[in-house]
N, C-alpha and C positions, 0 to 999 in steps of 0.2 A: 621540778612536778614531770618534766619528762622520762625521769628514772622511775618515778612510782608508775606513770603508765605502761613502761615496759616490763617492769617488775609485776604488775598486774596482768599483762599479755601473758609472759611466761606462764606464771600462774596457774592462768586458763588451760594454758598448751598442758601444764603438771597434770591437771586435773583431768584430758583426756588420756592420757598416758596412764595415768593413777586407774580412772577406773575402767582403762582397758586391762591393765592386769586383774583387777577383780574380776573381771569378766571370764579370765582364761581361768582363775580360780587359784592364782598366785603360784609361787614358784617354793620347793624345799632350801629349805637352806638360805644364805644371804639374798636380800631384796634392796637391792640398789637405789640411793638418796636419803630421805631425810626418814630416820627410822621413829620419831614422833612428827606430826604435822601441826599440832596444835599447841600453843605453847600460853601460859598465860604468868604472867608476873603482877604484882600489887608495888606499885611505885606511884608515889605522887610528884615528883621532879622535884624541883631541874636535876638535871642527869650530871656527873661529874665527867669530865675527861678520863677513860682508860678504865672506868668503876664497870665491871659486867653486871649484866640484866639478867642474863640466863644464858647457858651453856645449851647449845644444839645437839640433837645426834645426828651425824651424818655419815654415811659409808657407800662409797661408789662400789666395793665389792670387790677392789682392786688395789687399795692402800694407799687410796685418797690425794694419789700425786695428781699434779695440776689442777687441785679444785679451784676453781672460782667462785666467792660468792657476792652478790647484787644485791642492798636491801634497798626498800622504797623511799624510807629517808635520808639521805645522801651523807647526814650528820653521823650517822652509826655503821659498826663494820663489823664481820665476823675475825675474830684474830686467829693466830696460828690454834690457840687451845679450843678454837669452836665455839668462845666467847661471845656475843651479842653485846659489844662496847660502843659509848659514842669515842668519838676521835678526836673531838671537842667537848667544851662544856654548853648544854644544851637546856634552853629556859624550859622550852615545852616540847612535847613529842604529840603525835597522834595517837588515839588510843590504838592505832591496828597499825603492826609493822607486817611486809613480806619481804620472806629472804629467799632470792635466787641462787641454788647451787647448781655447777654445771661442772662438768668432767667432761673426758673421752668417752666414759661409761655414764653415763646418767646425765638428768637434767630435771630438776625435780625442785618444789615448793615445799615453804612450810610458813606459818601463821603465828605468829606471837603478839596476844592480846593484854595491852597496858591497863590495869586496875587500879583506879584509886586517883587517877590524875584532875586537877580542876577543870570546870568545864569551862571552854572558849568559845565562844557562838561565833567566833571570827574564824575558827579553824577545824574545820568539817573533814570527817573522811573524804568527801568527796572533792572537797578543793586539795587535802595534800593529796590524792592519787590523781587529781584532772578529771575526774570521769563525769562531772555536773550534777551530781547527785548531793542533795542537804540532808543532812540529818538533824532531825529535833532534838534539841536539849532543851533541861529545864533547869532552873537555878538551882534545884536541889537534886534532879532525878535526870535520867534522860533514856531513851528506848534505843540502845545500839542495833542498828539495822545495816550490814554490812553488805552490798551486792552479791548474788550465789553465783553457779555455773552447773550446770550439766550437760555431760555430755548426750549426745542424739545416740538413738541406738544402742543403749545398756541393756544388757541382757539379766535374766532372773539371776538372784532372788533379788524381789521386792518388798517392801521400800525401801532404796538406798538414801541416807541422811545426804545432804548438802550444804548443812550451814546452820549454823547456831545461834539465836537471838542472844540479847543481855539486856537484862535493866540495869545502868551504874546510879548509883546514889549515895550520898555523901551523909543519909541520914540511914538510919536502919530497915531494911528492906520489911515491908509488909508482904504477906500473901498476896498473888496476883496470878491471873491466868492470859497467858498467850492466844490471841485469835488471828486467823490469814482471811482475808477473804479478796475476792475479785474474781475476772478470769483465768480459770486454771483450778481455783478452789474451788468456792459456793457457787461460781457461776459456769457455763458451759467456756471451755471443755472442764466438766467437774469432777475433782477428784484427783488432778493430774499431782495436787503438791498436797502433803497433809504436814502438821504441827504437834509438835509434842506441847501442849497445852501448860504443863507444867516447867519441861525444861527450855522450850523456847524453838528445839529442833529441826526442823523444817528437813522434811524427805521428799522425794520423786518416788509414784507410786505405780508408774509404768512405763516403756521407752517412749522417746520423745522422736518427733521427726523435725529436724532443723528447715529442712524446706517447706514443711507446711507452716509451722511457725518459728522462728527465731529469736524472740525473745516473752517475756511474760511479765508483767507489773503489777502488781497485789500488792496488798496495805496490810500492814500489822498494827495492832494495838493489843493494850493490856485493859482488862478489868479485874474486879474481885470478885471474891466466889457470889457477892449478890446479884451480879452483870454491872456493876456503875463501872464507866469510864474511867480509867488511871491515864494513860498514857493515849495520846491522841495518836491517831490512824498516821503511819509511817509508811514511807512509800519502800516496798521490796523489789529490786529488780534481781530477776531471774534470767541470765542469758543460756541460749541454747548452744552448746560449742559445736561444732562442726566434725564431723567425720567425714575421709573420703571414702563417700560411697557413692557416686556419683562418676561415672564415666564421660568424656569427652564425647560430642554427639555432634556428626555435620549435618546441615540444613538436607543436604543434600548428597547420597550417596556417588554420585558421577558430575565431574564440574568440566565444562569443557570452555577452553580459551584456543587464544591461535597468537603467533605472530611472525611478523614479516620476516622473510626470507634476510641475510645479511644484516639484520638487527645488530647494532652495537650490544657488547657485552653488557650484561647488566640492567638489560632494556626488563622492563616488566612485564609478565604474561597473563597473573590473576593474581588474586589474593583469595583464598582458603582459611573459611574460618568456622572453629566449631564452638559449641557451647555446653559449660560445664555446670547444673544447678547446684554445684558447692558453694561453700561462703565466698565470693569474689577479694575478699581480705585476706583470704587465705590461700597456701601454697593448695589447698585440696584445689582450688580451679584456676591457678597459675599453669597455663597451658603453652607447650611449649611444641611447635613443629619440625617434621622430619621428613625427609622423601627416601624411604626405604627398597624401593625400586624402581626401575626405567627399563621398559621396555617398548623397542630394542635397546640395548646398549652400544651400541652406535652411531656415529665415531669414538664414542666417550662415553662411558656409565656415569657421570656427572656433567652431562649438558645442563643440565638447571640447578641451581641453588634455590633454597626455601627459606627465608626469617624466619629463624625460630619463634620469634614472638608476634611478629606482625603477621604470618603466613601469606607473606609475599611471595611469590614462585617467580624469581629472573633468569636471565639465561647466562650462563658460564662460556659455552662456548663461544668462541672467535667469529666474527663476522665473516672470515671468510670460509670457513667450515659449514657455517648457518646456510647452506647454497641446496637449496629443494631441489635441485636439479643431480646434485653426485650424494644427496644424503640417500638412506637405504629404505628411505618410507618418508612420509610424508605429516605423517599420524604419531605423537608419541605417546606411551602412556605412563603414568607416574601414579605409585601406591604412597599416599600420604596420612601415615601416623599424626595424631594431634595427642601430646601425653600432660598430664596433671602433674603436681606435685612439681612444677617447675623442670619437670623433663627426669627425676632421679629414677633411678632403677625399683621403687615402688608405688611410681605411678599407675593411675589407670590410662587405658587408652582407645581412642577411637580412630575409625580406617575411614578413608576415603580415596576417590580415585580420578585424578585429573587427568584428562585428555588434552594434550595439545597440539596444533596444525600448524604445518610449519605454512604460511602462507606467501605466495606470487608476490615477484615484483616481475618489471618489464626490464629484465638482465641479460634477454638473448633476442639478438634481431632475428627477425624471420630473413631466411634466404633461399632465394629460386632453388630446386632442384638441380635446373639445366640452364646455363647462359644463354641456349638460344632455341625457341621454338618453333614450328612450322604449321602452318594448316595452307589449306585452299576453300576457295568459295566458287559457287559456279555465280557468273556475273546474274544481277537483278533479284536474288535472293537473299532473305533477312536471317537471323538466329545467329543462336553459339556456332563457333566455327573452330575454336579450340579451349583446352581449361588447362590453365598453368599451375603447377603446383610449387609448394614450397615446404620447408622444414621450418620449427621453432618450436624450439625446446622448453618454452613456457607451459603454464597448467593451462590446457585446454578450455578449462571451464572458466577463463578468466579474458579480462578485455587485454591483459599482455599477450595474447597466443592469437585472437580473432586478427584478421590480417586485412586491409584496405589497398584495394588497388588504384592505382591513376596511372593514365595515358601522358607520359612525357613529352612526345615527341612522335613525328608522322602521320597525325593526322588533323591536316587541316582542315579539311571539311566535316570532322565531325561524324564520321560514317562507323565509326567503331563506339563501342562502350564496354565497361570493363564490371561485373561487379564482383563479390566475395559469394561463392559457397558456404552457406552456414552450418554442412553439416560436415565436410570438409575440410572448408578453409582455402579450397582452392579458387582460381579467378577466373572466371566465366568469361571470356572475348567473345562480343557479339557485336555482328554487322547490324545496325540501324538504320542506315540510308542505302539502298541498293548500291552494288559497286559498276561500273560499267568497262567492259573490259576493254573496245575500242576508245577508253580515255584511258584507263590506268590500267595494267596487267598485272602489277606489282606492288604493293606497300609494307615497307618497312615499318614498325612501332618499337616504340622504347619505351615498357610498362616498368614504373616503382613499384613496391608492395614496403608498406608500413603496418606498425600495429594500432590499434585503437587507443591503447594506453602509449604515452612519452615515452621514451627508453630511459634508464636511470642514466645520471650525469655522467658516470664513467664508462660507458657502452654507447657508439654510435653505428649507424647503418652502414655498412661496408659493399666493395664492389658486388656481392652476391643478394643487393636488395634491388638489383636490376636487372631486364632480361631482354634479350631482342626479340620480337615475334614477326618472323615471314609469311606473310599472306599472299597467296597466288590466287590472281581472281582467272577463272575460267570459262572461253568462251561457250557460249550459249545462241543458239538459232534465235534471235528474239523475231518478234512480230513486226511487221509495216507499222508503220507510226502516220496517221492521217495528219494533215497540219492544213488548215488551220481545223481545229474539231473542239465544236461544231461548225460547218460552213454552214452559215445563213445566206440565201438569197431571195430577190423578190421579183413575184411574177403577177399577173396579172391571171387571173379567173379563167376560164373558158377558152385559153389557148391551144389553137391548133393539136390536133394529137401529130407528134414526133417534132414538136419544139425542143428545143435546147434548153435546159434548165440549168447546169451549172458542170463544172470539170472536177474530179475528186483528184488531190496531191498526196497520195501518200510516199513515203520513203521506206529503206529496209537499215536500221541503224548498222546492221554488220556491215560496214563499209569496207571491212578486209574482203569481203568475199564479191562474188560477182552473180547476183539472182534476179529474177526477175519476177515481178507481180501482177498478180490477175485481179479484176475487182467483180464482186457479184453482189446483189441484193439479197442483204438479210432480213430486212422489216421494211415491209409497204404495205403497211394498215389498207389503205384503199384500191392496191393495183396500179396508180398513174405513172409509176416510174419504171426506167429500163435504162442499163450501164453497159457501156462499151467495156468487155472484160478486158483489155490492152489500154487504150486511152481513159478511160475513166470519167469519159461524158456521159450526163443524164439528160437523158431526152422524156419527153411524156410519154405513156403509151395508153392514155386515155384522159378524158377532160377536166381539168382541177374546177374542182367545186368550192369555192369559200363556205357554202352554207354546208356541206357536207357534215356529217355528225365526226367524222375522221379530223375535221377540223375545231383546232382548239385557240378562241383567241387570235383568230385568223391565220394561226399557224398550222402547219403540216409538216410530220419530220419522219424521217428515213431514216434507216440504218441499213450501211454499207460492209463490206467486209472485205478485204484485202489479203490472200495469202503468196508467202514466198515459195519459192520453187527447192527452201534448202530440205535436210537430211537428218530429220522429219519437217516438214514442211512447216512454218510458223504463219500465224493469222494475226490480224490487228481489225480491229472494227472504227469506224468512223460514222459521224453523225450528220446527216442534212437537213435544214431547217428552212422552209421555204414559209414565206411571209405572201401571203395572196391578197392581191389588192380586189375592190369589188367592183363587178359590171353589174348593169342593172337588166338583171336576166331572171328576175321574180316579179310579176305582175300583184298589185297590191288587193287587200281582200278585207270585206266589212266587218264588224265583229259590233255587237252580238246577231246572230242570226234571228234571234225573237225579238219582238220591240212592242212594248204595249201602251195604249193611250185608251182615253174614255171616250164612250160614245157622245157625250155633250161635248161641241166642239170649245164650250165656254169654261171645262174643269176639267184638268190633267189631260190636255189633245197634245202634250209635246212628250219626243222618244229621243233621247241621245244614243245617235250610233257613232265609232269610230273606224278608222283604217289603219292599217296593218303591212307592214313589207316586211321579208325576209332580207332585204338587202340595205347598205349602210347608207347614211346620209352623203353627198346627196340626191340617193337615188331611193329614197323613200320619200317620208314626209317633205315638206308638206302635201297631204293629199286634197285633191278635188272631189267632193263628194255633190253626183246631182240624181235629179229622178231619169228613168230611163224612156227610152224613146217610143210612148205609147199615147195616144190618140185621148185628149181628154184627163189625165191623172193629174194637170197639175189644175185642176179646178177641185180637188180634193184633198190632195198633199202637196207640201211645200216644203222645201229641204233648203236648210240654212245653214253655213258655215260658223262654226264656234270655238272654233281655233283652229292650228296648222293641222291636226290628228282627229277633231271631232266636228260631229254636226248634228244638226237637230233635224227628227221630221215631224211636222206640224201638220195636223187634223184642221181642214178648212173649216169641215160644216159636219154638223150630227150624222151618223152611221148606225147602223142595224148591227147590233153585237152580233159579231162573227170575226173569223181570220181570213186577212188578205193580204197575197203575196204583192209585194209592192218591187216595182224594178226599179234598181239602181246602176248607176256608174259611177267607179272611182278610176281615179289616172294619180299615177307617182309622181314625182318632179326630175327623172333622169331624163337622162339626154339619150337617146331619144327617149321620150317618155313611156309608161308601159300601162294600160288601163283594163279593168276587170268589168264585165257584168255581171250581177250578179242581183239575187230577190232576200229582201227580207220578210220574215212572215211579221204582220202588225197584227196583233190580236186587238181587236176596239171592244172594249170593256164596260159591263154597265158599272158606274161608281156611286157607292153612297157608303157615306159616313167617310170618307178616308180609306174607304175599301172598294178592291175592284173586282168584279165577277165576269172571269172571262168563258168566251165559249170554247169547250174542247172538241167543238167539232172540225174535221180536217180543212183547211183553204184551199180555195179554189181561186184562180185566173178570170173565170167567166163571170163573177160577182162583181167585176171592175167592170164588165161590158153593161151587164144588166142595170149598171149602176148608170150608165152613161146612158141607155136608152131612157132610163126615167126621167133622168135630166132634162133631154131632148121633148119629151111626150108635155114635158113640164112649162117647158119655153115656148112651145107651141100654142 
């Protein structure tokens, strides 16, 4: 079975070559191969060992030396006289035998049809060749439909015969007509294949494209001249044989890959893949890959290798030479060629470019350019004082190059900080806490540099990964410092002018210098204070008033300045906060200044008034509110206390609608108490339906005297 299949495949390849020869118009003289392609033998079997069936005609045009023949049925062979003979007794053979002849000069096929064999329903051509095709047999006649092949891209002339059908019958054959139906015959694509209705010869009418349709399934049947079916439709399989008419194509013209420096030999970098539209079961689509150019070609022209079948690009160069820092470039360009026909010289090619980048690993430790850096900084200032420079041979675009700095010694107070400049990788050493010259005039720092990425295992940080920084603190004339700041004192308001308030205390931080300090007032909002310029004593220059708008929350704030005699002079400021205690120096007063009552003493004849005082308790409420000293006023009005701050004014009898000035006396609770004589305008109104109609006329004190006179006359 396997031999039959192999012979059939060889036959198909032969057909390609045979048709190609036809396309070229043939050659003059000898044509290598079988001189006759089809043989017919009348024999009903069985076949005896050594009995020739037919002598084939074969000439490789070179003397037929080293020619080998292979027969689809392994029970047969071609002997030295080119006779087809069984090499053992054979009871039955298939109706078609294929002979494959091969030499160094030709590779050809021939077909032998054995006519007259008895029908064997279990031994079909499909089973003999292993092709899975069933041929239909009848007890007395059968339609022999062998599979056919046609090569794609054939050139004119057309039509070209591709095979012949036969009717095998043990009886006398009658007249019949062959019919061909199906896609490619009477269905789209119509007219590709035609059949000679008398002889059963099948031909192709035009050139085919295997990449469009690789096989056709048609049906063959026979009818009599009246159109009556004789042989049932039988499957005819026509296979389109591939030609190498498609070159390999890469999906992309450029491919990119990368490999880490120091990678072991044989490390896979990337895979190149091309596509060939030809038949993948043939060498027409069997691709082989090859590197034809490497640029640059240093340190070796063969730094990479490509797997010919898989397309995998792997490293060939040793890990030691695959060093990004010593290679002439970090990017290599490879020209890759894919060739079909398994890479043979006649194969078609496709080309693509592979760009391989050698990526960096952290195999170089950063090193300070100097073992010692020096810097100076004024005391009391902050900011960058020095930039530390390093060298690193790794790729500047990676974490293997970027530096991380740290202070490992010499900064117990954490007055310094170091950060990395992202532009140049330098370490920027800064003072973050102001330094004091008088405390320490010299600092020695030990700085360490590392990379963001860890070093590879066989590389370590050397002595150059640390550096010493000497920072000299420069003396600056510092301003005097007040202590405490702020200074808080408590004083009673209204103390006599010239009274002592506080003594300022400012010291000069420049203890190594002998300097004098003078004091002055910098901000005194109310102008109440003065300071002795030498001693720093503060006295009142005006009366202190707790109720002043410059006092907030009982506190008065002033700012003083202290100046030394350095060159140039330096100043410092200090704050004095005076907490003012209250003194009963403000008389109380009555609110509101206008009150309303109804003229009818029995209807809404009461008004409420209250007391106010700028002083704090106990110099304010409770207040005492009473009628002023005016004869007879208590006959008409009455004042009654409501609470500690308010009292009510009551009209004792009806009065005429008018405005009256009512004298009141209010006294606070201070020690000693303060009082205030005041007048409240009382409007006597006409009240109707809860509405008050009051006089708009001006009030006058005489109205009370007239009222008093009227009352006296009424009593008399």
